[in-house]
Phi, psi and omega in degrees: 000129179292155178290156183300316184292331177293315178299318180296317179298316180295320179294323178297315177301319180295317179298324181282358177080021180283161184296153178302328180294327177292319178298317181293334179301329179296321180290323179294319178300317179300316180295322177301318178297318181298320180293319179297324180282350182074030184290327178217176190292345181298138183242318187274159179293330178299318179295319180298318180295315181298315180295316180298317179295320179297316179297321180297315179299317180292332180279354175105007176293135184282069183242095185294158179294156181295152181292160179300143178091343181275322178228174180295156181299322180298315180296317181296318179296319180297316179295323179297314179298315180297320180296315179298319180298322181283327183281326177284129185288007185284126177244124179270129177277153180295154180297157182301321181297314181295319180299316179297317182297317182291326177295319179296320180294319178298318181296322179290327181289323183243110182267313184249028177096339180233134180296335183274003182297147181297323180293327178295320179295321181286331181292331181272005174089003179280156182292161181299162185302320183301316183283339178286327182289320185293000000 
């Protein structure tokens, strides 16, 4: 899922009448940052561009898949699926089971309203702050 500010930037570009490739550039920029931070296994800039374009298509940017013969059939089909997912206004909500699990995980992370709270640290089984510092 793209970050909120990335979606906002892309929507701003769309409102200003900028090209779909410019809008998609925001998603690619986000992926480049993720790779620099080591967030996922992708290493090369080509992978970052591919992931970013796919996210842009899924987010509804009007960026059609590449024409036949330009890229592999597998890549084109994947881009087609992502484009269709973004163009159809249908948003699937997560299953009830997944929603419950994520709510439970959030509750365990924040005990007193803040993740950095001492009780939150004790709830996850980590040693108290005094022994962590030493």
